[in-house]
LOKOL-381205 format. One record per residue (C-alpha): residue number from 0; residue in three letters; chain; x, y, z. Coordinates in pm, 1 decimal, always signed. Layout:
PT; resi; resn; chain; px; py; pz
PT; NUM; ALA; A; X; Y; Z
...
//
This chain:
PT; resi; resn; chain; px; py; pz
PT; 0; UNK; A; +11221.5; +8116.1; +10267.8
PT; 1; UNK; A; +11056.0; +8091.4; +10606.2
PT; 2; UNK; A; +11020.4; +8398.4; +10821.4
PT; 3; UNK; A; +11076.0; +8456.7; +11191.8
PT; 4; UNK; A; +10718.6; +8384.7; +11297.1
PT; 5; UNK; A; +10697.0; +8057.9; +11102.7
PT; 6; UNK; A; +11027.0; +7933.8; +11242.0
PT; 7; UNK; A; +10943.9; +8043.3; +11597.6
PT; 8; UNK; A; +10600.9; +7879.6; +11597.2
PT; 9; UNK; A; +10759.4; +7561.7; +11459.4
PT; 10; UNK; A; +11000.6; +7560.0; +11754.4
PT; 11; UNK; A; +11305.6; +7598.7; +11531.9
PT; 12; UNK; A; +11434.3; +7918.8; +11695.5
PT; 13; UNK; A; +11411.8; +8106.1; +12024.6
PT; 14; UNK; A; +11213.0; +8430.6; +12050.7
PT; 15; UNK; A; +11530.8; +8630.8; +12112.7
PT; 16; UNK; A; +11637.7; +8562.5; +11754.7
PT; 17; UNK; A; +11387.6; +8830.1; +11650.1
PT; 18; UNK; A; +11675.3; +9075.6; +11704.8
PT; 19; UNK; A; +11884.1; +8895.2; +11441.5
PT; 20; UNK; A; +11596.0; +8918.3; +11195.3
PT; 21; UNK; A; +11555.9; +9291.4; +11265.7
PT; 22; UNK; A; +11929.5; +9340.7; +11205.6
PT; 23; UNK; A; +11909.5; +9139.0; +10883.8
PT; 24; UNK; A; +11618.0; +9353.3; +10760.9
PT; 25; UNK; A; +11796.1; +9676.7; +10858.5
PT; 26; UNK; A; +12101.2; +9573.2; +10655.7
PT; 27; UNK; A; +11908.9; +9455.1; +10350.7
PT; 28; UNK; A; +11745.5; +9612.3; +10048.0
PT; 29; UNK; A; +11421.4; +9425.7; +10121.3
PT; 30; UNK; A; +11122.6; +9636.9; +10017.3
PT; 31; UNK; A; +10882.3; +9469.6; +10259.6
PT; 32; UNK; A; +10795.3; +9633.9; +10588.8
PT; 33; UNK; A; +10965.8; +9492.9; +10894.9
PT; 34; UNK; A; +10640.2; +9329.9; +11004.0
PT; 35; UNK; A; +10602.6; +9162.5; +10664.3
PT; 36; UNK; A; +10964.6; +9047.9; +10676.1
PT; 37; UNK; A; +10907.2; +8892.9; +11019.7
PT; 38; UNK; A; +10572.4; +8740.3; +10917.1
PT; 39; UNK; A; +10370.8; +8939.2; +11170.9
PT; 40; UNK; A; +10008.7; +9027.0; +11109.8
PT; 41; UNK; A; +9864.9; +9369.8; +11190.7
PT; 42; UNK; A; +9753.7; +9275.4; +11542.9
PT; 43; UNK; A; +10095.0; +9129.7; +11626.6
PT; 44; UNK; A; +10272.7; +9434.2; +11486.4
PT; 45; UNK; A; +10051.8; +9669.7; +11689.2
PT; 46; UNK; A; +10110.8; +9474.6; +12011.6
PT; 47; UNK; A; +10485.9; +9472.2; +11948.2
PT; 48; UNK; A; +10497.5; +9846.9; +11881.7
PT; 49; UNK; A; +10259.5; +9949.7; +12160.0
PT; 50; UNK; A; +10357.4; +9703.5; +12433.2
PT; 51; UNK; A; +10700.2; +9563.7; +12344.5
PT; 52; UNK; A; +10880.4; +9233.0; +12306.0
PT; 53; UNK; A; +10723.1; +9065.7; +12609.1
PT; 54; UNK; A; +10370.9; +9125.7; +12480.3
PT; 55; UNK; A; +10457.9; +8992.6; +12134.6
PT; 56; UNK; A; +10619.9; +8689.4; +12295.4
PT; 57; UNK; A; +10302.0; +8616.3; +12492.4
PT; 58; UNK; A; +10085.8; +8655.1; +12181.8
PT; 59; UNK; A; +10302.1; +8414.9; +11981.1
PT; 60; UNK; A; +10315.8; +8168.5; +12271.0
PT; 61; UNK; A; +9934.5; +8156.8; +12268.3
PT; 62; UNK; A; +9948.9; +8061.7; +11899.5
PT; 63; UNK; A; +10192.8; +7780.3; +11975.8
PT; 64; UNK; A; +9942.8; +7633.8; +12222.5
PT; 65; UNK; A; +9641.8; +7654.8; +11986.2
//
């Protein structure tokens, strides 16, 4: 199963779908952390927590361009 980050970087989904993934995780018995479930690394998780959605979006956009 592909995670949010993989699908987003592949251009399969829009960034806003992160909310659907968070809801799915919240309503599941998944034992992974939310970051693991989404496919985020430690840096991405920290940026998301400390700076919010816009900062995570920018970080992932940079990866799309690389």
